[in-house]
VOBA-1610 file (N, C-alpha, C; in pm, whole numbers, padded with zeros to 5 digits, always signed):
BEGIN
Met+18040+13185+07528Met+17963+13303+07566Met+18040+13382+07671Thr+18067+13508+07643Thr+18142+13590+07737Thr+18053+13634+07851Lys+18116+13683+07958Lys+18038+13727+08073Lys+17942+13838+08034Lys+17986+13922+07938Lys+17902+14032+07893Lys+17775+13981+07825Ser+17787+13867+07754Ser+17671+13814+07683Ser+17595+13709+07764Met+17631+13693+07893Met+17557+13601+07980Met+17411+13644+07989Lys+17321+13550+07983Lys+17178+13579+07992Lys+17140+13605+08138Lys+17074+13716+08161Lys+17029+13751+08296Lys+16876+13733+08302Ile+16832+13651+08396Ile+16690+13617+08406Ile+16636+13667+08540Leu+16523+13736+08537Leu+16456+13778+08659Leu+16335+13687+08681His+16339+13609+08789His+16228+13520+08826His+16141+13588+08930Ile+16012+13565+08922Ile+15919+13614+09024Ile+15861+13492+09094Ile+15887+13480+09224Ile+15840+13365+09301Ile+15767+13415+09426Pro+15676+13335+09483Pro+15598+13382+09598Pro+15680+13401+09726Thr+15777+13311+09749Thr+15845+13310+09878Thr+15981+13243+09867Thr+16068+13274+09963Thr+16192+13198+09978Thr+16181+13104+10098Asp+16059+13080+10142Asp+16038+12980+10247Asp+16024+12843+10181Phe+16019+12739+10263Phe+16009+12603+10210Phe+15876+12588+10136Gly+15879+12516+10027Gly+15758+12494+09949Gly+15795+12444+09810Gly+15692+12405+09734Gly+15714+12342+09605Gly+15789+12427+09504Ile+15745+12553+09485Ile+15809+12640+09387Ile+15951+12673+09429Thr+15970+12703+09557Thr+16104+12734+09608Thr+16198+12616+09587Thr+16152+12496+09621Thr+16234+12375+09604Thr+16268+12353+09458Met+16170+12367+09371Met+16193+12348+09227Met+16300+12444+09175Ile+16283+12573+09207Ile+16375+12674+09156Ile+16517+12652+09208Leu+16528+12618+09335Leu+16662+12595+09391Leu+16729+12473+09325Asp+16651+12367+09301Asp+16707+12249+09234Asp+16752+12283+09092Ile+16673+12361+09021Ile+16709+12400+08885Ile+16830+12495+08886Trp+16828+12593+08974Trp+16936+12691+08982Trp+17068+12622+09021Ala+17061+12522+09108Ala+17181+12449+09148Ala+17241+12371+09031Asn+17157+12337+08932Asn+17203+12256+08819Asn+17212+12336+08689Thr+17209+12467+08700Thr+17220+12555+08583Thr+17365+12598+08563Asn+17407+12606+08439Asn+17542+12653+08406Asn+17550+12802+08434Lys+17619+12838+08542Lys+17622+12977+08586Lys+17717+13064+08506Ser+17793+13003+08416Ser+17874+13084+08325Ser+17791+13132+08206Leu+17673+13073+08187Leu+17586+13108+08076Leu+17461+13183+08120Tyr+17416+13157+08243Tyr+17290+13215+08290Tyr+17305+13266+08433His+17236+13375+08460His+17232+13428+08597His+17086+13454+08634Phe+17047+13406+08753Phe+16909+13423+08801Phe+16906+13519+08918Asp+16818+13618+08910Asp+16781+13701+09024Asp+16632+13682+09050Phe+16584+13732+09166Phe+16447+13699+09206Phe+16373+13817+09268Val+16251+13835+09224Val+16155+13920+09295Val+16071+13826+09382Val+16060+13859+09511Val+15995+13769+09607Val+15902+13851+09697Phe+15789+13789+09738Phe+15691+13859+09821Phe+15697+13820+09968Asn+15774+13719+10002Asn+15780+13674+10141Asn+15918+13615+10169Lys+15989+13671+10266Lys+16123+13623+10301Lys+16112+13500+10390Gly+16184+13394+10353Gly+16174+13269+10428Gly+16309+13206+10455Arg+16304+13082+10498Arg+16423+13014+10548Arg+16516+12961+10440Ser+16478+12976+10313Ser+16570+12939+10205Ser+16642+13061+10147His+16624+13175+10211His+16686+13300+10163His+16837+13283+10139Asp+16906+13228+10238Asp+17052+13215+10228Asp+17094+13123+10114Ser+17011+13023+10083Ser+17045+12930+09974Ser+17049+13004+09840Phe+16957+13099+09820Phe+16959+13178+09697Phe+17083+13268+09693Ile+17117+13327+09807Ile+17235+13414+09814Ile+17362+13334+09783Glu+17369+13211+09835Glu+17487+13126+09811Glu+17506+13097+09663His+17397+13096+09586His+17407+13074+09442His+17438+13203+09366Gly+17457+13313+09439Gly+17496+13439+09375Gly+17380+13525+09329Ser+17259+13495+09371Ser+17142+13570+09326Ser+17121+13696+09408Gln+17062+13796+09342Gln+17014+13914+09410Gln+16864+13898+09431Leu+16817+13932+09552Leu+16675+13916+09585Leu+16611+14052+09606Phe+16500+14076+09536Phe+16426+14201+09549Phe+16293+14170+09618Tyr+16286+14197+09749Tyr+16163+14167+09823Tyr+16062+14279+09804Gln+15938+14240+09775Gln+15831+14334+09749Gln+15713+14309+09844Lys+15638+14415+09873Lys+15511+14397+09942Lys+15413+14330+09846Phe+15314+14261+09901Phe+15210+14203+09815Phe+15144+14313+09733Ile+15108+14280+09609Ile+15050+14379+09518Ile+14924+14440+09578Thr+14846+14361+09651Thr+14723+14411+09713Thr+14752+14517+09820Lys+14874+14517+09874Lys+14909+14613+09980Lys+14970+14741+09924Gln+15042+14732+09811Gln+15106+14852+09758Gln+15037+14906+09633Gly+14947+14826+09575Gly+14875+14870+09456Gly+14949+14830+09329Pro+14875+14797+09222Pro+14936+14750+09097Pro+15032+14850+09034Leu+14996+14979+09035Leu+15080+15079+08968Leu+15215+15094+09037Ala+15214+15103+09171Ala+15340+15115+09246Ala+15427+14991+09224Tyr+15363+14875+09224Tyr+15437+14750+09201Tyr+15499+14750+09061Met+15421+14786+08960Met+15471+14785+08822Met+15588+14881+08804Met+15580+14997+08868Met+15690+15094+08859Met+15819+15038+08918Lys+15806+14964+09029Lys+15924+14904+09091Lys+15984+14795+09003Ile+15898+14710+08944Ile+15946+14605+08856Ile+16013+14665+08732Tyr+15951+14768+08678Tyr+16008+14838+08562Tyr+16148+14889+08593Lys+16163+14952+08710Lys+16294+15007+08751Lys+16397+14897+08772Ile+16356+14786+08838Ile+16448+14674+08861Ile+16500+14621+08727Ile+16411+14606+08630Ile+16450+14555+08498Ile+16545+14651+08429Lys+16513+14779+08429Lys+16595+14878+08362Lys+16732+14893+08427Asp+16734+14889+08561Asp+16861+14906+08633Asp+16955+14788+08613Asn+16900+14669+08589Asn+16984+14548+08585Asn+16993+14482+08448Gly+16917+14529+08352Gly+16931+14482+08215Gly+16899+14335+08195Tyr+16781+14290+08238Tyr+16745+14148+08226Tyr+16704+14113+08083Asp+16746+13995+08040Asp+16713+13945+07907Asp+16577+13876+07905Ala+16533+13827+08021Ala+16405+13756+08028Ala+16345+13774+08167Val+16213+13768+08173Val+16140+13767+08300Val+16057+13640+08302His+16070+13564+08411His+16001+13435+08426His+15916+13443+08552Asp+15784+13452+08534Asp+15694+13469+08647Asp+15628+13336+08684His+15644+13296+08812His+15594+13167+08862His+15464+13183+08941Thr+15397+13297+08926Thr+15275+13321+09005Thr+15148+13296+08924Gly+15160+13236+08806Gly+15042+13198+08729Gly+14955+13315+08691Tyr+14825+13304+08717Tyr+14728+13406+08675Tyr+14749+13540+08744Arg+14834+13547+08846Arg+14863+13675+08914Arg+14972+13754+08842Ala+15024+13703+08731Ala+15144+13758+08670Ala+15121+13882+08584Ile+14997+13920+08562Ile+14965+14027+08468Ile+15050+14152+08491Phe+15063+14199+08614Phe+15129+14326+08640Phe+15281+14316+08620Thr+15338+14201+08655Thr+15480+14179+08630Thr+15509+14176+08480Leu+15430+14097+08409Leu+15455+14079+08266Leu+15428+14206+08187Leu+15329+14283+08228Leu+15303+14410+08162Leu+15417+14508+08185Ala+15469+14512+08308Ala+15584+14598+08338Ala+15705+14556+08256Ala+15726+14424+08244Ala+15838+14374+08165Ala+15822+14409+08017Arg+15700+14399+07970Arg+15672+14435+07829Arg+15701+14583+07805Leu+15657+14669+07895Leu+15682+14813+07882Leu+15831+14845+07894Ala+15905+14762+07966Ala+16049+14782+07983Ala+16129+14727+07864Gly+16058+14665+07769Gly+16125+14618+07648Gly+16181+14478+07656Val+16139+14400+07757Val+16186+14261+07769Val+16115+14176+07665Lys+16191+14115+07576Lys+16130+14040+07465Lys+16086+13899+07506Cys+16153+13842+07608Cys+16121+13706+07653Cys+16050+13713+07788Arg+15920+13678+07787Arg+15839+13688+07910Arg+15767+13554+07931Val+15813+13480+08030Val+15764+13344+08054Val+15659+13346+08165Leu+15544+13290+08135Leu+15436+13275+08235Leu+15429+13128+08274His+15445+13099+08404His+15458+12962+08454His+15344+12932+08551Ser+15264+12831+08520Ser+15154+12791+08608Ser+15194+12669+08691His+15181+12683+08823His+15219+12575+08914His+15099+12514+08987Thr+14979+12559+08953Thr+14861+12509+09026Thr+14742+12498+08933Asn+14645+12418+08974Asn+14522+12406+08896Asn+14400+12446+08978Val+14422+12537+09073Val+14310+12583+09158Val+14339+12725+09203Ala+14231+12802+09225Ala+14243+12938+09277Ala+14134+12959+09381Glu+14154+12900+09498Glu+14050+12900+09600Glu+14014+13039+09651Glu+14112+13132+09645Glu+14086+13263+09705Glu+13997+13351+09618Trp+13970+13306+09494Trp+13891+13389+09404Trp+13748+13336+09394Ser+13654+13410+09453Ser+13513+13373+09440Ser+13453+13434+09314Asn+13516+13543+09265Asn+13468+13610+09144Asn+13532+13544+09021Lys+13459+13454+08959Lys+13513+13378+08845Lys+13540+13467+08724Tyr+13462+13574+08709Tyr+13482+13663+08595Tyr+13614+13740+08607Phe+13644+13786+08729Phe+13770+13858+08750Phe+13889+13763+08736Leu+13873+13640+08785Leu+13978+13540+08770Leu+14004+13514+08622Ser+13897+13501+08545Ser+13910+13478+08401Ser+13981+13595+08334Phe+13951+13717+08379Phe+14016+13836+08325Phe+14166+13835+08355Leu+14203+13802+08480Leu+14344+13796+08518Leu+14420+13696+08433Lys+14361+13578+08415Lys+14425+13475+08332Lys+14448+13527+08190Lys+14342+13583+08132Lys+14349+13628+07993Lys+14456+13735+07975Met+14460+13833+08066Met+14557+13941+08055Met+14700+13894+08080Ser+14717+13798+08172Ser+14850+13741+08196Ser+14901+13670+08072Val+14815+13591+08011Val+14852+13518+07889Val+14885+13615+07776Met+14807+13720+07762Met+14827+13818+07655Met+14964+13885+07663Asn+15016+13901+07784Asn+15143+13972+07801Asn+15264+13878+07813Ala+15241+13749+07792Ala+15350+13651+07795Ala+15391+13614+07653Thr+15517+13576+07637Thr+15564+13526+07507Thr+15584+13375+07510Lys+15582+13315+07630Lys+15600+13171+07645Lys+15515+13124+07762Leu+15436+13017+07739Leu+15350+12961+07843Leu+15404+12826+07887Val+15419+12809+08018Val+15479+12687+08075Val+15396+12644+08195Ala+15383+12512+08216Ala+15311+12460+08332Ala+15382+12337+08386Cys+15358+12309+08514Cys+15422+12193+08577Cys+15345+12065+08547Ser+15223+12078+08495Ser+15143+11961+08459Ser+15037+12004+08358Ala+14975+11906+08293Ala+14870+11936+08196Ala+14752+12007+08262His+14714+11963+08383His+14603+12024+08455His+14632+12169+08489Ala+14755+12196+08536Ala+14793+12333+08572Ala+14794+12423+08450Gly+14836+12369+08335Gly+14839+12447+08212Gly+14699+12482+08163Lys+14611+12383+08159Lys+14474+12408+08111Lys+14399+12502+08204Phe+14426+12492+08333Phe+14361+12580+08429Phe+14395+12727+08402Cys+14521+12754+08375Cys+14566+12893+08360Cys+14556+12943+08216Phe+14583+12856+08118Phe+14596+12900+07979Phe+14478+12860+07890Gly+14388+12778+07940Gly+14276+12733+07859Gly+14322+12649+07742Glu+14281+12688+07623Glu+14315+12612+07502Glu+14443+12660+07434Lys+14510+12759+07493Lys+14636+12809+07435Lys+14743+12700+07446Pro+14829+12686+07345Pro+14937+12586+07354Pro+15039+12624+07462Phe+15087+12525+07535Phe+15186+12551+07640Phe+15283+12434+07650Asp+15396+12462+07711Asp+15498+12359+07732Asp+15486+12307+07875Ile+15513+12179+07893Ile+15513+12121+08029Ile+15657+12104+08075Leu+15687+12163+08189Leu+15818+12149+08252Leu+15796+12088+08389Phe+15823+11958+08402Phe+15803+11891+08529Phe+15896+11946+08636Asn+15849+11944+08760Asn+15937+11978+08871Asn+16045+11872+08881Pro+16171+11913+08896Pro+16281+11816+08895Pro+16300+11747+09030Met+16376+11641+09028Met+16417+11573+09151Met+16569+11560+09147Asp+16634+11631+09238Asp+16781+11627+09246Asp+16821+11521+09348Ile+16855+11402+09298Ile+16890+11289+09385Ile+17015+11318+09469Asn+17098+11411+09421Asn+17225+11440+09489Asn+17205+11510+09623Lys+17087+11570+09643Lys+17065+11643+09768Lys+17013+11552+09880Ile+16985+11426+09847Ile+16928+11334+09946Ile+17038+11273+10031Lys+17027+11290+10163Lys+17117+11223+10256Lys+17034+11117+10327Tyr+17072+10991+10307Tyr+16994+10882+10366Tyr+17039+10857+10509Leu+16942+10849+10599Leu+16971+10833+10741Leu+17006+10689+10776Ser+17096+10675+10871Ser+17125+10543+10927Ser+17016+10507+11027Gln+17011+10382+11068Gln+16912+10341+11168Gln+16932+10415+11300Ala+17059+10441+11334Ala+17088+10515+11458Ala+17035+10658+11450Glu+17050+10719+11334Glu+16999+10856+11316Glu+16847+10860+11321Lys+16785+10759+11263Lys+16638+10752+11269Lys+16591+10736+11413Lys+16663+10655+11489Lys+16626+10631+11629Lys+16634+10760+11710Leu+16739+10840+11685Leu+16755+10967+11755Leu+16642+11064+11721Leu+16604+11069+11593Leu+16497+11158+11549Leu+16363+11115+11609Lys+16340+10984+11615Lys+16217+10934+11678Lys+16211+10974+11826Lys+16324+10965+11892Lys+16329+11002+12034Lys+16296+11149+12051Glu+16351+11233+11963Glu+16326+11378+11968Glu+16177+11408+11954Leu+16108+11329+11871Leu+15967+11355+11842Leu+15872+11275+11932Gly+15927+11197+12024Gly+15843+11120+12115Gly+15773+11004+12048Ile+15838+10944+11948Ile+15782+10831+11876Ile+15837+10701+11934Arg+15748+10609+11971Arg+15790+10481+12028Arg+15824+10383+11917Asp+15900+10279+11954Asp+15945+10180+11856Asp+15829+10108+11788Asn+15719+10088+11862Asn+15606+10014+11804Asn+15500+10103+11741Asp+15529+10235+11729Asp+15433+10327+11667Asp+15437+10316+11515Leu+15320+10316+11454Leu+15307+10335+11310Leu+15322+10484+11286Val+15421+10523+11204Val+15452+10665+11185Val+15393+10712+11052Leu+15298+10804+11062Leu+15231+10860+10945Leu+15271+11006+10931Gly+15279+11053+10808Gly+15321+11191+10787Gly+15242+11263+10681His+15232+11394+10700His+15168+11481+10601His+15247+11611+10596Ile+15272+11661+10475Ile+15343+11787+10456Ile+15260+11875+10364Gly+15226+11995+10410Gly+15148+12085+10326Gly+15100+12205+10404Arg+15072+12313+10332Arg+15017+12433+10396Arg+14879+12402+10454Phe+14848+12468+10563Phe+14716+12450+10626Phe+14616+12541+10555Val+14569+12492+10442Val+14470+12562+10360Val+14366+12460+10316Pro+14246+12504+10277Pro+14139+12409+10245Pro+14177+12303+10142Val+14254+12341+10040Val+14284+12247+09933Val+14365+12127+09981Lys+14441+12142+10090Lys+14525+12032+10139Lys+14445+11932+10223Asn+14325+11972+10270Asn+14229+11876+10325Asn+14277+11807+10453Gln+14337+11884+10544Gln+14386+11823+10670Gln+14273+11770+10757Gln+14151+11822+10741Gln+14038+11771+10819Gln+14016+11622+10792Phe+14038+11581+10668Phe+14025+11440+10632Phe+14128+11355+10706Leu+14246+11409+10723Leu+14351+11337+10795Leu+14311+11312+10940Leu+14242+11409+11001Leu+14200+11392+11139Leu+14089+11287+11151Lys+14008+11272+11046Lys+13910+11163+11045Lys+13982+11028+11046Leu+14088+11019+10966Leu+14169+10896+10965Leu+14232+10871+11102Ala+14284+10979+11163Ala+14348+10966+11293Ala+14248+10916+11399Ala+14125+10970+11395Ala+14023+10928+11492Ala+13986+10782+11474Arg+13977+10736+11350Arg+13942+10596+11322Arg+14055+10503+11366Leu+14180+10545+11347Leu+14293+10463+11391Leu+14292+10449+11544Lys+14256+10557+11612Lys+14247+10553+11758Lys+14137+10456+11802Gln+14023+10460+11732Gln+13912+10368+11764Gln+13953+10222+11746Lys+14039+10198+11647Lys+14084+10062+11620Lys+14193+10016+11717Gly+14238+10105+11804Gly+14339+10070+11903Gly+14478+10054+11846Ile+14506+10123+11735Ile+14638+10113+11671Ile+14732+10217+11731Asn+14853+10173+11765Asn+14955+10265+11815Asn+15014+10341+11697Tyr+15000+10472+11696Tyr+15052+10549+11584Tyr+15089+10690+11628Lys+15172+10753+11548Lys+15200+10895+11558Lys+15177+10955+11420Phe+15099+11063+11415Phe+15069+11130+11289Phe+15138+11266+11292Ile+15235+11286+11204Ile+15315+11407+11201Ile+15264+11501+11092Phe+15223+11621+11131Phe+15181+11725+11037Phe+15292+11829+11028Ile+15335+11860+10905Ile+15439+11960+10885Ile+15383+12070+10794Gly+15393+12194+10839Gly+15346+12305+10758Gly+15285+12415+10844Glu+15255+12525+10778Glu+15190+12639+10842Glu+15078+12686+10750Gly+14997+12779+10800Gly+14892+12833+10715Gly+14773+12882+10795Pro+14677+12945+10726Pro+14565+13009+10795Pro+14474+12914+10871Leu+14472+12785+10836Leu+14384+12690+10906Leu+14455+12614+11017Glu+14577+12652+11047Glu+14656+12577+11146Glu+14588+12575+11283Glu+14538+12689+11328Glu+14475+12696+11460Glu+14345+12614+11462Glu+14272+12616+11352Glu+14149+12535+11343Glu+14180+12386+11355Ile+14286+12343+11288Ile+14326+12202+11294Ile+14373+12167+11435Arg+14445+12259+11498Arg+14493+12235+11635Arg+14375+12217+11731Leu+14272+12299+11714Leu+14153+12289+11799Leu+14079+12157+11774Leu+14074+12113+11649Leu+14009+11985+11617Leu+14085+11868+11679Val+14218+11879+11682Val+14300+11775+11746Val+14263+11765+11894Glu+14251+11880+11961Glu+14217+11882+12103Glu+14074+11832+12126Arg+13980+11877+12042Arg+13840+11841+12058Arg+13820+11690+12045Asn+13898+11628+11957Asn+13887+11484+11936Asn+13985+11404+12022Gln+14052+11476+12115Gln+14146+11413+12210Gln+14252+11329+12138Leu+14314+11392+12040Leu+14417+11324+11960Leu+14557+11378+11989Gln+14571+11457+12097Gln+14698+11523+12124Gln+14814+11426+12140Glu+14787+11307+12194Glu+14895+11211+12217Glu+14946+11149+12087Ser+14862+11148+11985Ser+14898+11078+11861Ser+14924+11169+11743Val+14870+11291+11746Val+14886+11384+11633Val+14976+11499+11676Lys+15084+11520+11600Lys+15180+11626+11633Lys+15188+11726+11519Leu+15169+11854+11550Leu+15184+11962+11453Leu+15319+12027+11475Leu+15410+12007+11380Leu+15548+12053+11398Leu+15576+12189+11336Gly+15479+12247+11263Gly+15506+12372+11193Gly+15598+12348+11075Gln+15670+12452+11034Gln+15767+12436+10924Gln+15893+12370+10975Arg+15952+12285+10893Arg+16076+12217+10929Arg+16174+12225+10811Ala+16302+12236+10845Ala+16405+12236+10741Ala+16447+12095+10704Asp+16416+11996+10790Asp+16465+11859+10771Asp+16358+11769+10709Ile+16293+11818+10604Ile+16184+11743+10540Ile+16230+11606+10493Ile+16347+11601+10430Ile+16397+11474+10376Ile+16419+11373+10488Asn+16470+11417+10601Asn+16490+11328+10715Asn+16357+11275+10768Leu+16258+11363+10778Leu+16128+11322+10830Leu+16057+11226+10736Leu+16070+11248+10606Leu+16010+11157+10508Leu+16064+11015+10525Gln+16191+11005+10560Gln+16251+10873+10580Gln+16203+10806+10709Leu+16148+10888+10798Leu+16097+10836+10925Leu+15956+10778+10911Phe+15881+10830+10811Phe+15741+10791+10797Phe+15728+10648+10743Asp+15635+10574+10801Asp+15596+10446+10742Asp+15506+10469+10622Lys+15422+10573+10628Lys+15335+10612+10517Lys+15327+10764+10511Phe+15330+10817+10389Phe+15308+10958+10365Phe+15169+10974+10305Ile+15089+11067+10358Ile+14949+11077+10317Ile+14919+11218+10266Leu+14861+11224+10146Leu+14833+11351+10079Leu+14692+11347+10019Pro+14590+11388+10098Pro+14452+11379+10050Pro+14403+11508+09985Ser+14488+11574+09908Ser+14455+11705+09852Ser+14332+11700+09762Lys+14257+11810+09765Lys+14144+11824+09672Lys+14195+11853+09531Tyr+14309+11923+09524Tyr+14376+11951+09397Tyr+14527+11955+09423Glu+14606+11926+09321Glu+14750+11940+09327Glu+14801+11981+09188Gly+14898+12074+09185Gly+14959+12109+09058Gly+15054+12001+09012Phe+15148+11965+09095Phe+15242+11857+09063Phe+15274+11777+09189Gly+15304+11843+09297Gly+15329+11772+09423Gly+15472+11725+09438Ile+15566+11822+09447Ile+15708+11785+09453Ile+15741+11708+09580Val+15667+11732+09689Val+15693+11657+09812Val+15666+11508+09791Leu+15577+11476+09699Leu+15548+11337+09667Leu+15665+11272+09594Leu+15733+11351+09513Leu+15857+11302+09450Leu+15961+11273+09556Glu+15976+11367+09650Glu+16074+11350+09757Glu+16042+11227+09841Ala+15914+11203+09867Ala+15874+11085+09944Ala+15917+10957+09873Gln+15897+10952+09741Gln+15934+10833+09666Gln+16085+10812+09666Val+16161+10921+09652Val+16307+10910+09653Val+16355+10860+09789Cys+16279+10891+09894Cys+16312+10841+10028Cys+16262+10698+10049Gly+16194+10643+09948Gly+16143+10506+09958Gly+16020+10493+10044Thr+15949+10605+10067Thr+15834+10606+10156Thr+15704+10579+10079Pro+15630+10474+10113Pro+15500+10450+10048Pro+15405+10566+10074Ser+15330+10606+09971Ser+15242+10722+09982Ser+15099+10685+09943Ile+15006+10740+10018Ile+14863+10722+09988Ile+14809+10861+09957Val+14758+10878+09835Val+14722+11012+09789Val+14583+11012+09726Ser+14525+11130+09716Ser+14394+11143+09653Ser+14405+11122+09503Ala+14295+11082+09443Ala+14294+11054+09299Ala+14314+11180+09216Thr+14306+11299+09278Thr+14325+11425+09206Thr+14472+11458+09183Val+14562+11390+09250Val+14706+11417+09233Val+14749+11370+09094Pro+14818+11455+09016Pro+14858+11418+08881Pro+14944+11291+08877Arg+14915+11204+08781Arg+14991+11080+08764Arg+15135+11107+08720Ala+15159+11226+08668Ala+15294+11259+08620Ala+15399+11251+08731Val+15355+11266+08856Val+15448+11264+08968Val+15485+11122+09011Asp+15413+11022+08961Asp+15434+10882+08999Asp+15553+10824+08923Leu+15654+10777+08996Leu+15773+10718+08934Leu+15748+10575+08887Asn+15628+10524+08911Asn+15590+10389+08867Asn+15681+10280+08924Val+15712+10296+09052Val+15794+10194+09119Val+15715+10126+09231Gly+15585+10152+09237Gly+15500+10085+09335Gly+15492+10153+09470Leu+15522+10283+09476Leu+15522+10353+09604Leu+15400+10443+09625Ile+15314+10457+09524Ile+15198+10545+09538Ile+15069+10467+09518Gln+14975+10489+09610Gln+14841+10433+09599Gln+14742+10548+09590Tyr+14665+10552+09481Tyr+14565+10658+09461Tyr+14428+10612+09513Leu+14363+10698+09593Leu+14232+10666+09647Leu+14139+10788+09637Asp+14009+10763+09638Asp+13908+10867+09629Asp+13880+10924+09768Ile+13898+11056+09782Ile+13872+11118+09913Ile+13722+11117+09947Asn+13638+11095+09847Asn+13494+11087+09870Asn+13444+10942+09878Gly+13539+10849+09872Gly+13504+10708+09877Gly+13499+10655+10019Asn+13515+10525+10033Asn+13508+10458+10163Asn+13636+10484+10242Ile+13620+10542+10361Ile+13737+10573+10444Ile+13812+10446+10486Glu+13742+10333+10488Glu+13806+10207+10524Glu+13913+10168+10422Asp+13897+10211+10297Asp+14000+10184+10197Asp+14131+10254+10233Trp+14118+10376+10285Trp+14236+10451+10329Trp+14301+10383+10450Leu+14218+10340+10543Leu+14271+10274+10663Leu+14341+10143+10627His+14285+10070+10532His+14345+09944+10488His+14485+09969+10433Glu+14498+10072+10349Glu+14629+10102+10288Glu+14728+10154+10392Ile+14678+10228+10491Ile+14765+10280+10597Ile+14826+10167+10679Ile+14744+10070+10712Ile+14788+09961+10800Ile+14870+09857+10724Lys+14845+09842+10597Lys+14910+09739+10516Lys+15063+09755+10515Glu+15133+09643+10520Glu+15279+09646+10509Glu+15319+09649+10363Asn+15423+09727+10333Asn+15473+09740+10196Asn+15613+09683+10183Glu+15640+09624+10068Glu+15775+09574+10041Glu+15868+09692+10011Pro+15992+09689+10063Pro+16086+09798+10032Pro+16123+09800+09884Ile+16151+09919+09833Ile+16187+09938+09693Ile+16335+09969+09683Glu+16403+09905+09589Glu+16546+09928+09568Glu+16570+10071+09518Leu+16677+10134+09569Leu+16712+10270+09528Leu+16739+10278+09378Ser+16799+10173+09322Ser+16829+10173+09179Ser+16701+10184+09096Asn+16592+10121+09143Asn+16464+10130+09073Asn+16408+10273+09079Ile+16429+10337+09193Ile+16381+10476+09208Ile+16458+10569+09116Ile+16590+10553+09109Ile+16672+10636+09021Ile+16633+10614+08875Asn+16608+10490+08838Asn+16562+10461+08702Asn+16427+10526+08675Gly+16340+10528+08778Gly+16209+10591+08763Gly+16220+10740+08737Ile+16315+10805+08804Ile+16338+10949+08782Ile+16385+10973+08639Asp+16481+10893+08593Asp+16532+10908+08457Asp+16425+10880+08352Asn+16347+10775+08375Asn+16242+10738+08278Asn+16133+10843+08268Lys+16108+10912+08378Lys+16005+11017+08380Lys+16057+11150+08327Gly+16187+11159+08305Gly+16245+11285+08260Gly+16250+11389+08370Leu+16274+11345+08494Leu+16272+11435+08609Leu+16411+11467+08662Asn+16514+11428+08589Asn+16650+11458+08630Asn+16670+11610+08633Ala+16725+11660+08743Ala+16736+11805+08764Ala+16824+11872+08660Glu+16932+11808+08620Glu+17021+11868+08519Glu+16948+11883+08385Asp+16873+11779+08346Asp+16800+11784+08218Asp+16693+11892+08220Ile+16621+11904+08331Ile+16515+12003+08340Ile+16573+12144+08343Ala+16686+12161+08411Ala+16753+12293+08412Ala+16792+12333+08270Gln+16847+12239+08194Gln+16883+12269+08056Gln+16762+12305+07972Lys+16653+12231+07992Lys+16531+12258+07916Lys+16477+12397+07949Met+16474+12432+08077Met+16420+12563+08115Met+16501+12676+08053Cys+16631+12658+08047Cys+16715+12765+07992Cys+16695+12785+07842Thr+16640+12684+07774Thr+16611+12702+07631Thr+16500+12805+07610Tyr+16418+12831+07712Tyr+16313+12932+07700Tyr+16370+13071+07680Tyr+16495+13092+07724Tyr+16553+13225+07726Tyr+16641+13255+07604Ile+16653+13157+07515Ile+16738+13177+07397Ile+16666+13265+07294
//
């Protein structure tokens, strides 16, 4: 394939900040044959992974949120971007919000229009009829439907047939810390040698259920257990969670670190990773936790597809007995061999190179 016939793909993603979709796209883009495919991006929020996209040779078109500039103005900009750059395909990762992008791409003559669902919940929409309309119109203007899990696909596409493309895990990006490096990181965070280190990574939004984590933290304090609970992330409920930490006098044990670039390092520091989400599309951070060998305790709503079946995930009911969660938190776990984890990735079909190849077949 000559450079002239290289496929040019325009992806629409929410942000270049840290997060599941950003991580997935970067892992796929890093493992894509760049002599055959070129990816550019329309993005609504500039973040700390911006330079990583630039390093891969991508052009980034930052846009205001559609609610701020209006659908027509947004569609005109997308239409112009497509016409000016001659894209062969448009791949929208915003799920049911994709209607205006896909319609603009259709009007611009793009024959390949991929609609990608990464979630199985839409908490911001109280109007179910309007949400249903958005889904229907997005699907109508797509030529290919893709989801990160069966739940995410059924949520967005209903009974329409769709392909499942799991979020990949690029084992090559993992740098395993030495004991000395872990000790330095613990010192930086004020973690003592005898502390049980618990971790949570996620946006501060209702679906991530951080209030439940504070209930666990309060019970651990009552039991007299020495622990540090590390929260990583940002979001609209961050101040509310911070106030709850103070109200329950948990400041010494619960640390809110905001966004961090060293997620992989922190996952290796945790004795347990806890994810009590009310819903999850796929949960790429849970994949990363397993690759780091970190035992995870998660809600029963987390898709089983993310489990590498190596004994590192325990599923529990967030509406069940809280003592079950405490039991799993305190329990000691046997370490898992790295070779077993790598085999788990291969057996699940989560190898980043394979998933990159599969995604590129959508554009043929």
